[in-house]
Every structure is written in C-alpha cells, then in structure tokens.
N, C-alpha and C positions, 0 to 999 in steps of 0.2 A: 504494500500500500504506500509506503514511503516513496518509492520510485514513481508512482503514478502522480503524486502531487506536483513534483517539479515539471513533469511533462504537461500536465493539465495547465499549470501556471504559464508555461512557455507558449502553449497553444492559445490560451486565452489572450495573452499579451500580443502574440504574433498575428492575431486576427484583425488587429487594427492596422491602419496604413502607416503608423509611426514606427514600425519595427526597425527599419534601417536607421532611424534616428534615435528617438528617445527611449525605446524599449530595450535596446541592446544590453544595457547594464542589468536590467531585470532578468533578461534571458540568461545571462551569464550567472547571476546569483541563483536562479532556479536550477540550472544545470549543475552547479557546484554542490547542490544538496544530494545528488545521487551518490551512492556509496562507492561504486566501482566504475573504472573507466569503461568497461563493457556496457554498463548501463548508460553512461554518458554518450558513448558512441551510438548506441541504438537510438537514444533520444535525439541526438543531433541529426542522424540520418532520417528520422521521421520528420523532424522539423524542416530539413532541407527538401524532402519530398513534397511537403506542403507549401514551402516557400522557397522555390529554387532560385529566386533572384536575390536572396539575402547574402551579401558578401561576408557579413560578420559570422554567420553560421558556418560558411565554408572555411573561413579563417580558423575558427575554433576547432573544427574537425581536423584541419591540417595540424594544428598545435597538438591535439590529442594523439594523432597518429605519429607525429614526430617524437613525442615522449616515448612511444612504443617502438621507435626506430623502424617504422613501416614507411620507409622513404618514398617508394613509388606511389603509394596511396596518398601520403602527405603532399607530395609534389602535385598530384592531381587536384587535391582540395585547394591548395594555395593558388594553383593556376586558375581554378574556377573563381576564387575570391578576387584575383587580379583582373580577370575578364569582367567581373561584375562591378568592381570598384578600382579602376586603375589609378596609378600614381599614389600608392600607399607604401611608404618606405619599409614598414615592418613586413608587409606581405612580400615585397620583392626580396628582402633579406632572407626570409624563411624559405622562399622558393629557391634562392641561391644555395642555401645550406642543404636542402634536399638534393638538388642537382649535384652538388659537391659530393655528397655521400654516394650518389649513383654514378660517380666518376664521369659526369658530363661537364667537363671543366670549361669548355668554351661557353656553353650556356650559363654555367654558374658564374663565370667572370662577368658576363653581360648583366646578370641580375644583381651581383654585388655592386657593380658600377652604378646601376640605376638606383639601388637602395641608398648608396652613399650620396648621390646627387640630390635625391629627395630629402635625405636626412638633414641636409644643409638648410632646407626650407621649411621643415615641419617637425612636429614632435614625433619621437620614435622611441622604441624600447630596446634597441640593440646597441652594442658598444661599437662605435664607429672605428676606433683604433683597431679592434680585432678584425672587423670587416675589411678595412684597408690593408692590414697585414696579410690576410688570406688572399685578397685580390692580387696583391703584389706577388705572392708565392705562386698562384695559379698562372699569372702572366709570364713569370720567369720560366715555368715548366712548359709553356706552349712552344710549339716549333716555330 
C-alpha cells in the first residue's frame, strides 16, 4: 500500500498541465517515498507512459539507471530528456558520462563540451573541473 500512495500522488499531480513546471518537485518527493529502486523504476516508467513528453521524468529515470550502472538504458533516458528539453547542462553531462562508460568517446566528448558551454550560462549540479579534465583526456586519446 505504501508504494501505491507515491504513484497515486504522482499521477494526480501529473494530470495537471503544470507538470513540467511547478509539479516536478512534488513528483520527485513522491517518488522518493518508494522503498526500493525497482519500485521507483516501475513508477517512473508508468508515469513516462502516461506523460511521454515530460523531460524531468526521463531525466530521473536516467539518474536511477545510472546509479545501477545500466549505461545503455540510462543513455536512452537522458537522450529522451535532451530531445524533450534541450540545452540543459546536467542532462548533457549525464549523457556524456553514459556514453563515456559505453566507450563512445567521440560522442561523449561532444556532450561534455556542450555541458561545459551551458554550465557557463546556467545553474548545474556537476563539477565543471572534473568534466573539463575528462574532456581533455578523451580528446588526447582521439586519433
């Protein structure tokens, strides 16, 4: 029953047109009430099925999958988030990290660069110095 409450709360909040804007913090809070990541994943996937145009939900799914080192699936979720809400530094950075783990270094370099450029203009949650260092390493290894 405890798992049903967060999902119901998310669905109730997401039935409004303000999901992409004002309801996102509430969705995050409701999802964090779930006990296990498996529960969060299934709840996120249900919400995404109901609201496929919500970039925040795709981003959160990518973050959950990244914590489980499910890089290919996380890459897909972050790519979906990026397609829905482009020009978000954190999304580009997380997409770069996934591609980096999948050894897609050219694409990873592209997204690290984009994330760093956007980070100069907007709030972000990644360490720029670490991203810059990794970008330098990747570029040095490219033919």
